[in-house]
N, C-alpha and C positions, 0 to 999 in steps of 0.2 A: 504492499499500499502507497499510496508518496504522501509526502508531507502533508503536500495543498492539502489532498481528502482530508489529514488525520484536522487539521487546519482550520477548514472550511469555513467554519465560522465570522474565521475573520477576516473576512475577504467582503463584509458584511459592515460600510462605513460604523453605521448607526454603536451593531454589535466589538466594533473594532476598540470604540471610542471609548465605551461602556470599559475594556475590558484592562486598555491599560487602566484608567482612571481607579477601579476594584481592587487590579490589584496591589496597590499605591497600597493606597487605604488597612488595604487586606496586612501586609506586613505587618501596621501599624496593630491592627488589631489582636493579632498572632502574640504580637511584643507586650500586649497590656493582659490576656489571659493568663500570657507563661508568669508576667509581671506579679500581678493580681493571686495568685495561687502561692509567690515564693514570700509575695509583702506580709498576707494574711498570717501565715504560719511564724512568720516568726516572728510577728507583732507579736504573737496569741499562743502561741507554740499548742491549738489546735487544733483538733479533725475537728470538731463539734461545727465547727466559727470556721474551718475551711470551706466545708459542706454548705451553711448555713448563708454566708455570701453566694456561694455558689446557687444557691435558691430562690434566695432576692433578686439574683438579678435574670433570671427565668419564668418566674414564677404568677407574670401579668400576661403570660400569650395563652394563661386559662382561662382567663374571661375578656382579654380583649382580640386574639388571635380572631374568631371567629366573626365576628367582626368588619376587623382588618381585612378578610377576606370577601365579604361583600363587597368591603367598599372598594375592593380589586374589580372587580364583573362590574362596577355601575359607573366605577370614578373614574377620571384622570390619573395611569400610574404612574409614568413621568414626574408630575407634581407632586404625587404626594413621598416617590425617594429623594428629590430635591431636599421637600421638608424635612424628611428622619435624618438625612446626609448633616442638615445645617443643625440640627435637635446636638444628633454624635459625637457631632463636632464641638458644639459647649458642656455637654457633661462631660467631656473627654478632658478640656482645659482646663476645666471646673476641680478636676482632679488631679488632674498637674500640679493644679497652685496651693491645693491644700497639702499633697504630701510633702514640694517641696518649701514649702514653710513650716512644716510639724504640726498642724493643728490638728492632725490627724493624729492621739495617738494609744498607746495599748486600754488606758480609762476612758478616752471618750473617740466612741467608733459610730458612733452614733451618728457623725458626713460621711463615711464611708456604706453604711444600710441605708440611707438616702442617694448615695450616686447609684450604690447599686439596682436597687429599684428603680432610679432615671431611666437605667441602662436596659433594663429589661422594659419594660413598659416602650420607649423609641424601639427595639428588635423585636416587640410579638405588635409593632406597627409596620415596621420594613420588612419583616422576612415572605408572608406572605401574598404580598403586595410585588418584592423583590422575585417570588421566583414565577410570579405571573406576565412578570415585567420581558420577562424570556423572548419570550415569542413574539412580544411588542417589536423587538429590536432586531429579529433575525425572519418576518416577516412566513417564510418559507416554511411550513410544518417541517421538511422534509432537514430540516438544517437544523431542525429541536431537538433531537441526539449527542447531535457534537455540541453544538451552544452546548446542552446541560455537563455534558460530560468536561469540554474547556472550560466549565466555571467549577469545578469540581476540580478540578488541572490547578488551576488557578487559586481559588484558596489553599489546597493545599502544598502549592508550592511555595505560596506564604508561610502555611504551614510552616514549613520544613529550614523557612530564613529564616521569618521573625523566634522563634524561640532562641537559635544560634544567635542573632542582637541579643538578648532579651538578657541572655543567658553572661554574656561579655559586658552588657551595661550595668547591670548589676552591680557584678565583683568593680569597674572599674568606676563607677559613678553612684547612681543611687537608681529605687525604685521612680520616685520621681521625675527623673526623666523621661523613663520607658516611657511614662505616661502621657506627658509633652508631646512626646516623636510619635505618637499615635493621634494626637488630638491633632496639631500639624497634616499627618496624612489623608487626614477626609477635605484637604484642601484643594490636590491635584482630584477627585474625584465628581470634588463641583462642581469642577472647570468646567471635566467632560462634561458631565450632568449634560450644561447647559451648550453647549453646543453639537447634541443629540439634536434632531430638527425628527419630531414624530406625529404625525397624524390622529386626533380619534374620532370616529366620526360619533355624533349626539345622539347619546339614548335617551328612546322611552323612559318617562320616567310610571310603575308598572301601581304605584300608591301603598307594593302591604311596605310593611313595616319591615326593620332591618332583621328580629329577630323572627321575622316567618321565614323569612332567606337564606338567615340561616340554615334552623329544623329544615330546608328546602333540602338544601346545602349534605344534613348531616344522615336526611330518609334517602337518598340518594347515593352516599357511598355504602349506606349500610347495607339496601336492593345488591349493590352490585361485590360478588362473592370474592376478584377479582382489585377491587383497593378494599374491600374491609378486611382483605387478610394483608392488603400493602401494611394498609394502615398500622395492624397488627402486631405482626412483625416489625416494625420501627418503632413498635412501642415498650417489647419488649427488650428487643435489643442494648435502645437507648436508656431505659431503666434501669435490666438488668448485667451491661454488656460496656455501653460509650461511660458508665461509673468507675470505672477503672481510675478515670485522666483525673475526677477528684481525687485519687490516692497516692499519684504520682510525685509530689512531694515527698511525702510519706515516706514513701519506696527509697526515693535519690537521695534524702538525708540517712532517714534510720534502720532499712537496709540492707544498701550500698553503700553508706559512707560516705556518702557525695556530698554533693555542696550545689547552686543556683549553676553550674554548667553543668553538674552532670543529670539537673532537669532538664537542660535545654539539653542535653546527650540525646536523652529518651524522648521527649516530644517529639524533636526536629528526627530520629528514627522512625517514628511513627508516622512522620511526615512524606519522608521520600516513600515507604509504603507504603500510604494515601496516593501518592503524587504516582505511583508507577501502575497502581490501577483507576485513574482517571484516565492517564494515557493511551493504558489502555483500550477502555471505555470510547475514547475517543474515536479510536483505531478505527473502530467496526463501525456501520454503518446503516447497523437499525435494532431492532429494539430482541429480536426475533432469538432465543436461546439464557437469553438475561436473566428465565424466572429459574432456570439450573441451576445458574453461575452465583446467583446470588444468594439461595437456599447452600449449597454445598461450603459457598465464602464460610456461612456462617459457622458451621459444625468448625471447621478449621480455627475462625478466629476462638470459640469454646475453649477448642483441648492447647490452644494456644496461651489463654489467662489463666489455665486453672498449670501449664507448668507456669509462665512469669509467676506465679503465687509465689514457687520455693527457691526460686534463682535466686543467687548472691553473688553474682557474678556480673561485673556491667557488659560487657560484650552477649557474654551469652542473653542478657535480658534484655540490651538493643536488638540479637537477631527473631526474639518473639516480638519482639513492636513491633520491626516491620512485617511483620506476617500480622499482625494482629490492624496494623494502620493498612494494609491490601486489603484484607477480607472483610474492615469496616465499611470500607469505600465503595465496595465493589453492594454493599447492603445500601448505606445511603443515596449512592447516585444510580445506581443500578432501579431502585424503589419512582425515585424520583422522573426518572427519567417513564416509565413506563407507567407511573400514573397519568405523565403528562402529554404520554401518546395515546394513550385509549377514550382522556376524558371528554367529556362534551364539555361545547367550549363556555359555555354559557353558564358551566359550573368546574371551570378552573380554578379563580378565584379564589373558592370556598371548599372545591375539595381541597389545595395546594395550605390552605390555611388550617385541615385535618391533617396538613401530613404534616405542617410546623407547628403545631401544635404537638403533635405527637412523639416529636423529639424534644420541643423548648416546654413545653408542659411540661411533661415524663420527664426528662433530665434532673429536672431540680431538685422531685422528689426522689428520684435517685440517687442524687448528691447525698440532699439529704437522708438516705434510708443508712450508705453506707459511712456517711462519716458517727451515725449512729450505734450502727451495728460492730464497726471498726474499732472501735472507743471500750466494746464488752467484751468481745472476741479476738483483736487483733486483724490487723489489715487481710494478711494471711489469707486465715481461713473465711474472711467475707468474701474474698476475690471468688477465691474456690467453690463459694456456693450460689453465686450469680452467674457464673461462667458454668455450673452444671445445668442453671434454669433455660440456658439462651443455648445447649446442649438437647435436652432435649426439646424446646420447640422445633431446633434446627431440622429434626426426625420427624416430627408432624411436617413439617412444609417437603420432606423429599418426598411425603406420602401421597403430600395434599396434589403434587406438582400437575399429575396431567389434567385436571380438573381444571384448575390455574390456567393449564395455557388454551386448553378450549376455550374456556369462558372469556380469557384477554383477547383471542380473535375474534371474539363475537363481537365484541365490543369496536375491535378497529372498523369493522364492519359494518357501522351499527352508525357509530359518531363520523364516517366517511375520514378517519384517520388512517387509513394502510400505510401511505407511501413509513411511519417509523417506520412499517414492518418487512417490508418489502417495498425496497426506495423503487421508486419510478422508473418505468423504463423496461420496469422485470416481467415476465408474460404470468399471467393471474392462472389459476388451474381450474376447472368449471366455479368460474367465476366466487369461488370463495381463496383464502390464505391458508398455502400448507404452511 
């Protein structure tokens, strides 16, 4: 496969501008994510508070994401994204100022709690709109799988670079400089967003309440077995699987006997694995076969997490995180790609809000759960229990695969989205996709 085909979404001007600006901003985001975990643990020495801060930064999506999804179906998504990026810039800048001036102390954590909550509110509105925004940028649905994979590659490229920079900045400067860098990183994406030109046709007002629209979206998702399974899959792996990330500062310092640079290495290694997975998905021309790869990856991730729990060697832990990052990427990005491929256009925002909630709303509960359980039975056994649940779910997924694929094909035909399964120019077989 040619590089042009792998990066074909970048041939579209609007998507290319978004990709460049967002790429810079995401590096700052990952610097802040890495730094925040280290900062909270250094300041408090509390695994529970480490989980609490993560919980507060994600919990607003429980309430706000469904309505943000409805807004994404009815309003100008481009203007909403500009608004959320401005708000994120102000929030990150305020955090930087408070840390640099030592306004936040072990005895005065209220500002940190408020900032974390504000971050969650912004992301709860931004995430579902951003997911639905991809189709606006590329226009052609046949470009959608590649664009989603490129988004994942961009996210995980930043995930690779950001933690390494964060580890060095913490070591040579302090956490406040890391937060300041994140604030400044929002400026390039705002410039690029103002350069993007999109036209949104005027939509007729239905007169229905937002709550009724949200319930309609939930009903649509529940009645569709593929969407119901995909959302459940993300919920399981977010709650029980991705919660390992909350414990990484503990593994880095207490299990592997390292420091902030060790944490940076662990997160960067997981980022390499995830980036590899994203580039693999970008090389694919359709969503065909993604269901099997997604469920198989879940089983591999589960086994690697169990082994990681008992690893006391840095290089062994890094090798395991490489596989975990790769498998988690196949889980998350494949789910997003399949959902966007099979969903009806009029439901896109609301269903993607459910997808967003499945990892943003569930993640804080997972973080809180592992923080609480770890304080009682330790981080190693907590990770073994959560990974085992993921493994059992993966076995169920493999058993349900045949029914899942059949229903996916049916939805693709019904919603006239077959280009994402069989690219234009392929020969149809008896009017069906096989």
